[in-house]
C-alpha positions in Angstrom: -5.2 69.2 -18.2 -3.4 68.4 -21.8 -1.5 71.0 -23.2 -2.9 72.1 -27.1 -0.7 70.0 -29.3 0.9 72.8 -31.9 0.5 70.2 -34.7 -1.8 72.2 -37.1 -3.0 69.2 -39.9 -2.4 70.7 -43.6 -3.8 69.8 -46.6 -3.0 66.7 -48.4 -2.4 66.6 -52.5 -3.5 64.4 -54.6 -0.5 62.3 -55.1 -0.9 60.9 -51.4 -4.1 58.9 -52.5 -4.3 55.5 -54.7 -7.5 55.7 -55.9 -10.1 58.4 -56.4 -14.2 57.9 -56.3 -16.3 60.7 -58.0 -18.9 61.6 -55.7 -21.5 65.2 -56.2 -23.1 67.2 -53.5 -26.9 67.2 -53.2 -29.2 70.1 -52.3 -30.0 68.5 -49.0 -26.2 68.6 -48.0 -25.7 72.4 -47.4 -26.8 73.9 -44.2 -27.7 77.1 -43.3 -24.2 78.8 -44.1 -24.5 77.9 -47.6 -21.5 74.8 -47.6 -22.0 71.3 -46.9 -22.4 70.4 -42.9 -19.8 69.0 -41.4 -21.8 65.5 -40.4 -22.2 65.2 -44.8 -18.5 64.4 -45.2 -18.6 61.2 -42.9 -21.3 60.3 -45.4 -18.8 60.4 -48.4 -16.1 58.5 -46.6 -18.3 55.6 -46.6 -19.8 56.0 -50.1 -16.5 56.3 -51.3 -14.9 53.7 -49.2 -17.8 50.7 -49.3 -18.6 51.5 -53.2 -14.9 50.8 -53.3 -15.3 47.5 -51.8 -18.0 46.4 -53.5 -16.7 47.3 -56.7 -13.9 45.2 -55.4 -15.9 42.3 -55.0 -15.0 42.6 -51.3 -17.8 43.7 -49.8 -21.1 41.8 -49.9 -23.0 43.7 -47.6 -26.9 41.6 -47.9 -25.1 38.2 -47.4 -21.5 38.7 -46.7 -20.4 37.2 -43.1 -17.8 39.7 -42.1 -18.7 42.9 -42.1 -17.4 46.2 -40.9 -17.8 48.1 -37.7 -16.7 51.8 -37.3 -15.1 52.1 -34.5 -12.9 56.0 -34.7 -13.5 58.5 -37.0 -12.1 61.8 -37.5 -12.0 64.9 -40.1 -9.6 68.0 -40.8 -11.5 71.2 -42.8 -9.5 73.5 -45.2 -12.1 74.6 -47.8 -15.9 74.6 -48.0 -17.7 72.8 -50.2 -21.4 73.2 -51.7 -24.2 72.3 -54.1 -24.3 72.1 -56.7 -20.5 70.6 -56.9 -18.6 67.5 -58.2 -16.2 66.4 -55.9 -13.6 63.8 -55.8 -12.9 61.4 -53.0 -9.0 60.0 -52.8 -8.6 56.9 -51.1 -6.0 55.1 -49.4 -5.4 52.7 -46.9 -2.7 53.7 -44.1 -2.8 50.3 -41.7 -3.8 46.5 -42.4 -4.1 45.1 -38.8 -5.5 41.5 -38.3 -9.0 42.4 -38.0 -8.9 45.9 -38.3 -7.9 48.6 -41.4 -7.6 52.7 -41.0 -8.8 53.7 -44.3 -7.7 57.6 -45.0 -10.1 59.9 -47.6 -9.4 62.8 -49.1 -12.5 65.1 -50.6 -11.0 67.1 -53.4 -13.4 69.6 -55.2 -13.1 68.3 -58.9 -9.8 69.4 -60.1 -8.3 71.2 -57.0 -4.5 70.0 -56.6 -5.7 70.2 -52.2 -7.8 68.1 -50.4 -10.7 70.6 -49.2 -11.0 68.0 -46.2 -9.2 64.8 -45.0 -9.7 62.3 -42.4 -9.7 58.6 -41.6 -12.0 56.2 -40.3 -10.9 52.5 -38.7 -13.1 49.8 -39.5 -12.7 46.5 -37.0 -14.1 43.4 -39.4 -16.1 41.0 -37.2 -18.3 37.9 -37.8 -22.1 39.4 -38.9 -23.8 37.3 -36.3 -21.7 37.1 -32.7 -20.4 40.5 -33.8 -16.5 38.9 -32.9 -13.6 40.5 -34.7 -12.2 37.6 -37.3 -9.5 37.9 -39.5 -9.6 39.7 -42.4 -10.6 37.6 -45.7 -8.7 37.2 -48.6 -10.3 39.1 -51.3 -10.8 42.2 -48.8 -7.0 42.3 -47.9 -6.6 42.2 -51.9 -8.9 45.0 -52.1 -6.5 46.7 -49.3 -3.5 46.2 -50.6 -4.5 48.1 -53.8 -4.9 51.2 -51.8 -2.1 50.7 -49.5 0.4 53.5 -49.2 4.1 52.8 -48.9 5.5 53.2 -45.0 
């Protein structure tokens, strides 16, 4: 059995992110405890990243030959979000591989200086039909570099 890590995640600040996407909570997002249910945070991550990629011309989810499949996700929670509330998703790219990308997303209550939650997910980009990994297309790389954080 592995020992528990002593590393405790802490909220991130706005300067850690390269771009912000406005989102709003919905009535159905709240759970019985009166705050946004944990599974909804992953939907916010997907919405923010894919919305950015569509806007940047790097994702054609209807006809594109390359699609991103999620192979890993993780989220840390620091403060509750609830309906009705405006939130802002901070986006950054932490790693670009040959066929994969690690996106990091921070969710902020509108105007707040620190994340209510932050997490990541990894996309592996594959051929739509064969589902085999492919090299990242140039238009995607361009959009990713705009979100890249310095190492």
